[in-house]
N, C-alpha and C positions, 0 to 999 in steps of 0.2 A: 506532600498529596498531588496530583498531576491530573490536567486535563487533556483529554487526548481528541483529536480532531481526523477524523480519514476519507477523503471524498475526488481520492482516484478513479475511482468508477462508480459507475450509476448508484451503487449503493453507498448512502450519505448516511456517518456514526460518529457518535461522541462515547469517551467514557470516563469514568474517575476513576483511580488507583490513590492508598495510600501503603506507601513503600512496598510499591510493588503487589500488593492487593489489591484486587479486582472491586468496587466498592459497587455500580454502577454504569450501565451503559444502554443507547439507544442506539434505534439505525432505522433508515427508511430507505425503501427500495423504492425510487420513483425518480426514473433518467431525466436527466435536465432540472429536476428542481433543488440543486444545493443552494442555489442564491437564496432563496424563496423560505427553504425550510430548517438549513443548520441554525439560525438564530436560535428558531422555535425549538428544537432541542436541545440547544443548550439550555433555554427560559424550563425546559418540561426537569431537566432534571436539578436545577435549581431548587426551582417548586418541588419534586419529590421528596429531596432529599434537604429542605433547609439551608440550600449553602446560599454562603456568603461568598460570591469568588474569590475576595481579600485575603480567603482561609487558603487559598492555591498557592505551592510553591514552585508552578512552574506549569508551560504551555508548552502540550507537543504536538507534532501533524505529522502527516505523513506527508514526506517532500517529492515524491515520484517515485518513476516514470510510472505515467498516467493521462488521461483526460486532461487537455490546457484547461480547459475550462472550471473542471473539479477542482483541480490544484491549484488554480487562481486564488479562486474563491473559499476554499481550505486555509492557503495560505495568509491572506490577507485577514482571514476573520483572526486566527491565532495572533500574526504580529499588532491587531489592533487592539486586543484582548493584554497583551503583554505591554503595548505605548500605556493602555488606561491603568491597569494592572499593577506596571512596576516588577513584571518577574519574567525572568529567563523562558529563552523558549527555544526547546529540544526539537530538531528534525531527524524524524524516522525513513530512511528509505522501504519502497511502498513493496517493495520483493520482497525485504528479510524478513518483514511484517507479515508478511503471506505464509514464509518458510518456519517462521515462530511457532505460528499453529501446525504446520506438520508436521516440527518435530515435538509437540506435545503430546499427537496421539500415539507415537515410537512403533510403529506401524512393522518397518524394519531396521534394526539399529545397526546396522551397517550402511544401509542405501545414502547415498548425496540425492540431494535436491536440486528442484531448477522449478522456479516460478517463470510462470510467463503470461505476459497480460500482452494483450493482441495492441498489434499496429499495423502496418498496412500491408493487405494480400501474405504474401506464405512470409512475413516478417513477424517478430514476436518481439520485445522488449524482455529481456532473463539475465537471468545470470547462475550460478552452480556456486550451491554452499554441501558441505563436506558433515558428513556423522557429527561432526565436532561441533555444530554450529559456526565453523568460519569459512568464511566467503573465497571460490578459489578462481572462481571467474568471475569479474567485476561486471558491474550492471552494464549492458550492449545491447542494439538494435541488430536483430539477427536473424537472417532468411533461409528458412528449415529447409533443407530436404533429403531426402531418402541416406545420408552419410552425413547429417548431421550430427555430432554425437558421438559417432561409432567405435572411434579409438575408446574412451570412455566406458562407454555400452559394453565395450569385449572383458572388462574387468569388473565393473562396478556396476551396481544395482541403481538407477536413478528414478526417482519419483518427478514425474512432471505433473502441474498443474498449474489452476489458476485461467484466466478468461480465452487465453491464447493458447493453450494446452489443444484443447477440439479440433482445432484446423491442421494441428500438426499432427494429433495421434495415429492416423494412416500411413502418416510418413516414418513414424517410428517404432509404430508397432513391432514391426516383422522382429526385432530384437530382443531375446528372452529375456532381458535384463528391464528390459523398459519396463514402467511401472505408470499407473496413470490414477490420480486421484481425481476425481469430480466435486463442487459444488464448494472449493477453497476459494475465496476472495475476500481483499482487503477488505479490516474492522480494526476498529480504535482502542479493541479491544486486546489487538495484539501489541498498536501502536505503542500505547502506556505499559503495556510490559517489558518493553524494551526501551521505553524512555525513563522508565528507572533505572537501569543500566545505564544509562548519558548520565542523567543526574547523579547517582553516585561518582561516576568519571569528572563531572563538571564540564561535559563537551554538550556547549550552549552555542549558540547560534548568535550573528551581529546581528542584531533585529533590522537595523538601517538597511543595511547591504543582500540581506537573505535574498532568494528568488528559490524557485518549484524547481525539481530537478527536471526539468520535459524532456531533456535526450535529444529531441529535435526542434526544431525549429516549427511552429504552428502552421498550417496549411489550412486556408478558407475553401468551404465548398464558394462551388459558384451559385449563388442565387438563381429559380428559379424564376422566369419572368412569365408573369400574369398572360401576358397573349402567346406566347408560346411556351407551355411545361415543357416543352421536350429539350 
């Protein structure tokens, strides 16, 4: 039995799987509220399922890329549960979890998948996964222009999705093999499905040293002066 946590975007979600089968999930779409509501989502799951957290065999967490603050909260919560319950930690790449959801839809069997998360300006965090679910391009921060993925799109259908996709679509939609899917967001349900595979492989993290996969250093915005909001 695995409890999964996903906080890489504005959507905060938790899920519970038993041997890969989904038992329950709860989510909340409320920006900048992970710190306040993540614990309450876990409590809600405990109450509705009469779940004793000691029954868990592992805790899984979406490791990034994504929101710096969101990832930090999710990983801190997961590590805290692992310490208290003496359970192993499983980390799942956020982009892989998004691709898992698209792969289950089986829209075009031969299409590759390119999950995209919004970064700065015309930059996205993305990866490429083939029709077999194998990573062909590892996670990277990529600046998108009209030539991006051109060689691949000359021979392969590619499905682009995620919250970074809309700003890239105008540059990529001229390619006839470029496909676009709306409303695909990271969710704990997909984290849990992949975590079950990791659990069977014994792919656990070192709780003491594990950190989120930020991909880039955090850059804080300058606070606005009360006297001069400009």
